[in-house]
C-alpha positions in Angstrom: -75.3 -25.4 -6.0 -75.6 -25.4 -2.0 -76.1 -22.3 0.4 -74.2 -20.6 2.6 -75.6 -17.0 5.0 -73.3 -14.8 6.3 -74.6 -13.1 9.0 -72.9 -10.0 11.0 -73.2 -9.0 14.3 -74.5 -5.2 13.3 -74.7 -2.0 15.1 -75.2 1.0 14.0 -76.6 3.1 16.8 -75.3 3.1 20.7 -79.2 3.0 21.9 -79.4 -0.8 20.0 -78.7 -3.1 23.0 -75.6 -5.5 21.9 -78.2 -8.1 23.4 -81.1 -7.5 20.9 -78.1 -7.5 17.7 -76.3 -11.4 18.8 -80.5 -12.7 19.7 -81.4 -11.3 15.9 -78.3 -12.6 14.6 -79.0 -16.3 15.8 -82.1 -16.2 15.3 -81.5 -15.3 11.3 -79.1 -18.7 11.3 -81.7 -20.9 13.5 -83.9 -20.0 9.8 -81.5 -21.0 8.0 -80.2 -24.2 10.0 -84.1 -25.7 9.9 -84.0 -24.6 5.4 -81.0 -27.0 4.9 -78.4 -24.2 4.7 -75.2 -25.9 4.5 -73.2 -23.2 6.5 -73.3 -19.9 8.3 -70.1 -18.0 8.2 -69.0 -15.6 11.1 -66.6 -12.3 10.6 -63.6 -11.3 12.5 -63.7 -7.6 13.0 -61.7 -5.4 15.6 -63.3 -2.4 17.1 -66.3 -1.8 14.8 -69.8 -1.6 15.9 -71.2 -2.5 12.3 -68.9 -6.0 12.2 -68.4 -7.2 15.3 -66.5 -9.9 16.0 -63.6 -9.8 18.0 -63.7 -13.8 17.7 -65.7 -15.3 15.5 -65.6 -18.5 17.3 -67.2 -16.9 20.4 -70.1 -16.0 18.0 -69.8 -19.3 16.3 -70.4 -21.4 19.8 -73.3 -19.5 20.6 -74.8 -20.8 17.6 -73.7 -24.3 17.5 -75.4 -24.6 20.9 -78.8 -23.7 19.3 -78.6 -25.3 15.9 -79.0 -29.0 15.1 -76.6 -29.4 11.7 -75.8 -26.1 9.7 -71.8 -26.5 9.8 -70.4 -23.1 11.3 -67.5 -21.5 9.3 -64.8 -18.7 9.6 -65.2 -15.8 6.8 -62.5 -15.3 7.7 -60.0 -15.3 10.7 -57.3 -12.6 10.2 -53.8 -14.8 10.5 -52.0 -10.9 11.3 -54.5 -10.6 14.7 -53.3 -14.4 16.1 -50.7 -16.5 17.3 -50.8 -19.6 15.5 -50.8 -22.0 18.6 -53.6 -20.2 19.8 -55.5 -19.9 16.3 -55.1 -24.1 16.3 -56.3 -24.4 19.7 -59.1 -22.5 19.8 -60.3 -23.4 16.1 -60.0 -27.4 17.1 -62.0 -26.7 20.5 -64.7 -24.8 18.5 -64.6 -28.2 16.4 -64.3 -30.4 19.4 -67.4 -28.5 21.3 -69.7 -28.4 17.9 -69.4 -32.0 17.0 -67.3 -31.1 14.0 -68.7 -28.8 12.3 -65.7 -26.4 12.0 -65.6 -24.6 8.5 -62.3 -22.4 8.8 -61.7 -20.1 6.3 -58.4 -17.9 6.1 -58.2 -14.2 4.6 -55.8 -11.3 4.3 -57.9 -8.9 6.2 -59.7 -5.9 4.2 -59.6 -2.8 6.9 -56.3 -0.8 7.3 -58.2 0.8 10.1 -57.9 -2.8 12.2 -54.3 -3.2 11.2 -53.4 0.2 12.6 -54.8 -1.1 15.7 -54.6 -4.2 16.3 -52.0 -5.4 13.2 -49.0 -3.6 14.8 -49.4 -0.8 11.6 -48.6 -3.4 8.8 -50.1 -2.2 5.9 -53.4 -4.7 5.2 -52.2 -5.7 1.7 -49.0 -7.5 3.2 -51.7 -9.6 5.3 -51.2 -12.4 3.1 -47.9 -13.1 3.7 -48.6 -13.9 7.4 -51.7 -16.2 5.9 -48.7 -18.0 4.1 -47.3 -19.0 7.2 -50.1 -18.9 9.2 -52.2 -21.7 7.1 -49.5 -24.7 6.7 -48.6 -24.0 10.0 -52.1 -24.1 11.6 -52.0 -27.7 10.6 -49.2 -28.8 11.1 -50.0 -28.3 15.0 -53.3 -30.0 14.8 -51.3 -33.1 13.9 -48.5 -32.6 16.8 -44.9 -30.9 18.0 -44.1 -27.9 15.7 -40.5 -25.9 15.7 -40.8 -22.6 13.6 -38.6 -19.9 12.8 -40.8 -18.0 10.4 -41.1 -14.2 9.2 -43.9 -13.6 11.1 -43.2 -16.1 13.9 -40.8 -18.3 16.0 -41.7 -20.5 19.1 -40.2 -24.1 20.1 -41.5 -27.3 20.0 -45.3 -26.8 20.8 -48.6 -28.6 19.3 -52.2 -27.7 19.3 -54.4 -28.6 22.2 -57.1 -30.1 21.8 -56.4 -31.6 17.9 -60.1 -31.3 16.1 -62.3 -33.6 16.1 -62.7 -33.8 12.0 -59.5 -35.5 10.6 -57.0 -35.3 9.2 -58.1 -31.8 9.7 -61.5 -29.5 9.5 -62.1 -28.1 5.5 -60.0 -25.3 5.0 -61.2 -22.3 3.2 -59.2 -19.0 1.6 -60.3 -15.8 0.3 -58.7 -15.0 -2.2 -59.5 -12.9 -5.4 -55.7 -12.4 -7.5 -55.3 -15.6 -9.8 -51.5 -16.0 -7.2 -53.7 -16.2 -3.9 -56.2 -18.5 -6.1 -52.5 -20.9 -7.0 -51.4 -20.6 -3.8 -54.6 -22.3 -1.6 -55.3 -24.8 -4.1 -51.8 -25.8 -4.2 -52.2 -26.0 -0.4 -54.9 -28.0 -0.6 -57.9 -25.2 0.9 -61.1 -24.8 -1.0 -61.8 -20.7 -2.0 -64.2 -18.0 -0.7 -64.5 -15.1 -3.0 -66.5 -12.4 -3.2 -67.2 -9.9 -6.6 -68.2 -7.2 -3.4 -70.2 -4.3 -5.2 -68.5 -4.6 -8.7 -71.0 -6.1 -12.0 -72.0 -9.5 -13.0 -68.6 -9.9 -15.1 -66.9 -9.9 -12.0 -68.7 -13.1 -11.0 -67.6 -14.4 -14.3 -63.9 -13.6 -13.9 -63.8 -15.2 -10.9 -65.6 -18.5 -11.4 -63.0 -18.6 -14.3 -59.8 -17.8 -12.6 -61.0 -21.0 -10.2 -61.4 -23.3 -12.8 -58.6 -22.4 -14.7 -56.8 -23.1 -11.1 -58.4 -26.2 -11.4 -57.0 -26.9 -14.5 -53.7 -26.0 -13.6 -53.6 -28.1 -10.9 -54.8 -31.8 -10.9 -52.6 -33.1 -8.4 -54.3 -31.3 -5.1 -52.7 -32.6 -2.3 -54.7 -32.7 0.8 -58.4 -33.0 -0.2 -57.7 -36.5 -1.5 -60.6 -37.5 -4.1 -63.2 -34.4 -3.2 -62.5 -31.4 -5.9 -62.1 -28.3 -4.0 -65.0 -26.0 -3.9 -66.0 -22.7 -4.5 -68.3 -20.4 -2.6 -69.5 -16.9 -4.0 -70.4 -14.1 -1.2 -72.7 -11.4 -3.1 -75.1 -8.9 -0.8 -78.5 -10.4 -1.1 -82.2 -9.2 -0.8 -85.3 -10.7 -1.6 -88.7 -8.7 -1.8 -92.2 -8.9 -3.4 -92.5 -5.3 -4.8 -90.8 -1.6 -5.5 -91.7 -0.8 -2.2 -89.4 -3.6 -0.9 -86.5 -2.7 -3.6 -86.2 1.1 -2.3 -85.7 -0.9 1.0 -83.1 -2.5 -0.3 -81.2 -0.4 -2.4 -81.4 2.5 0.1 -79.8 0.4 2.8 -77.3 -1.1 0.1 -76.4 2.8 -0.7 -75.9 3.6 3.3 -74.0 0.5 4.1 -71.9 1.2 1.0 -70.8 4.6 2.4 -69.3 3.4 5.9 -68.0 0.4 3.9 -66.1 2.2 1.7 -64.9 4.3 4.5 -63.1 1.5 6.2 -61.9 -0.2 3.1 -60.4 2.8 1.3 -59.6 4.4 5.1 -61.1 7.7 3.9 -63.2 8.5 6.9 -63.2 8.8 10.6 -65.0 5.9 13.3 -66.2 7.8 16.4 -66.4 4.9 19.7 -66.4 1.8 16.6 -68.6 3.5 14.0 -67.9 4.5 10.9 -68.8 7.4 9.6 -70.8 7.1 6.2 -68.9 9.5 3.5 -70.1 10.9 0.7 -69.7 8.8 -2.3 -68.6 11.7 -5.1 -65.0 11.3 -4.6 -65.1 7.4 -4.8 -63.3 6.0 -7.4 -65.8 3.1 -7.9 -68.9 5.5 -7.5 -70.8 4.1 -10.5 -71.2 0.8 -8.1 -73.6 2.6 -5.7 -76.3 3.6 -9.1 -79.3 2.0 -7.6 -80.1 0.7 -11.3 -76.5 -0.8 -10.6 -77.2 -2.3 -6.9 -80.7 -3.8 -8.2 -79.2 -5.2 -11.2 -75.6 -6.9 -10.2 -76.1 -7.5 -6.7 -78.0 -10.4 -5.7 -81.4 -8.1 -5.0 -85.6 -8.8 -6.3 -88.2 -11.0 -6.3 -88.0 -14.2 -6.3 -87.9 -14.8 -9.7 -85.6 -12.6 -10.3 -83.5 -13.7 -7.5 -83.6 -17.4 -9.3 -82.6 -16.1 -12.5 -79.6 -14.4 -10.9 -78.4 -17.8 -9.2 -78.6 -20.2 -11.9 -76.1 -18.0 -13.6 -74.2 -18.5 -10.7 -74.8 -22.6 -10.8 -73.8 -22.6 -14.7 -70.9 -20.9 -13.5 -69.6 -24.0 -11.4 -70.2 -22.1 -7.9 -70.7 -24.5 -5.6 -71.9 -22.4 -2.7 -73.5 -19.4 -2.7 -73.6 -17.2 0.1 -76.4 -15.4 1.3 -74.8 -11.6 2.5 -77.4 -10.9 4.9 -76.1 -7.8 7.0 -76.2 -4.3 5.2 -78.4 -2.3 7.6 -81.7 -4.0 6.7 -84.5 -3.2 8.8 -84.8 -7.0 11.3 -88.4 -7.4 10.3 -87.8 -6.7 6.8 -84.2 -9.3 6.9 -85.9 -11.5 8.1 -89.0 -11.8 5.6 -86.2 -11.3 2.9 -84.5 -14.6 4.1 -87.9 -16.3 4.6 -88.7 -15.3 0.9 -85.4 -16.9 0.3 -86.0 -20.0 1.8 -89.3 -20.6 0.3 -89.5 -19.2 -2.7 -85.9 -19.2 -4.4 -84.1 -22.1 -2.3 -86.7 -24.9 -3.9 -85.7 -24.0 -7.8 -81.8 -26.0 -6.5 -83.0 -29.0 -5.0 -81.1 -32.4 -5.8 -83.8 -34.3 -7.8 -85.1 -37.5 -6.7 -84.0 -40.6 -7.8 -86.5 -43.2 -8.4 -86.3 -44.4 -4.7 -87.0 -41.3 -3.5 -83.6 -39.8 -2.1 -81.7 -37.2 -3.3 -79.3 -37.3 -6.4 -75.9 -37.3 -5.5 
């Protein structure tokens, strides 16, 4: 199992300089790069201070200029907020400028707050229609001229300028949860990004089973050649050393959850870009915010506990575990959590050495 890190540009109060936020995010990505993480992931969000991401390619370009080898991915771009020609060009330009390090992740979009402001008021659940039209268009635009008359976009013959460095195209990922999206994504030659959100570990098992069942039902997967599609699982993660650290992690998760539910359920207010924390009493999934539930089901714990949790992910066939780092932790505490993960968790997942001293494939 390989590792990715998902880093948000998060800002919870107006007195925190944005440059401090960008510098802290870069520091985490640089730590991950030096430690051998496979990918760093940036999000797209609009008008929200705790997930600043008006263009993930901008953040990724900053990271690319200050890292050596880590691959850089979108998790995710939201097609309803883009034009296909622009997205194909921006993604390709980033691939060229990063030396071929792009992993392009697409998703439906999650926050109705954003669709109401930048997506024309389209119900966010209908964002999947934009996703299905966009993915194939981007790949076609990377090959040459395309004339398109579709449901969401129409344009005369056009192509992407430039073309991506990686050929035939950079790896494509789709954020998926339901069986229909899994099936469409695999048939489209995409890898899968999945997240159990704050749900119990049984949700991880269900998503992994859905991935494996979909692969079994699609033995001739197009566009990936001999390589098997990969499953990435994103989960909020925190490694600490004692009960005091546990309290910091759980309290941060609870506070973050009150803001996340505001946006995810579209039930609260956002003031100058800052989502206001809501009461969880009326939230249907209130049990997911019980401290014992958080400790048990998120990837929280001392290093040995986190290793045990991740071994269960590995057994399920998860190819890439994404360390979701950004949920309002004090930065020094977050940096220590990542250091513990690097030093005391990751070594348990390194490939064994062969007799010649090289890692086994």
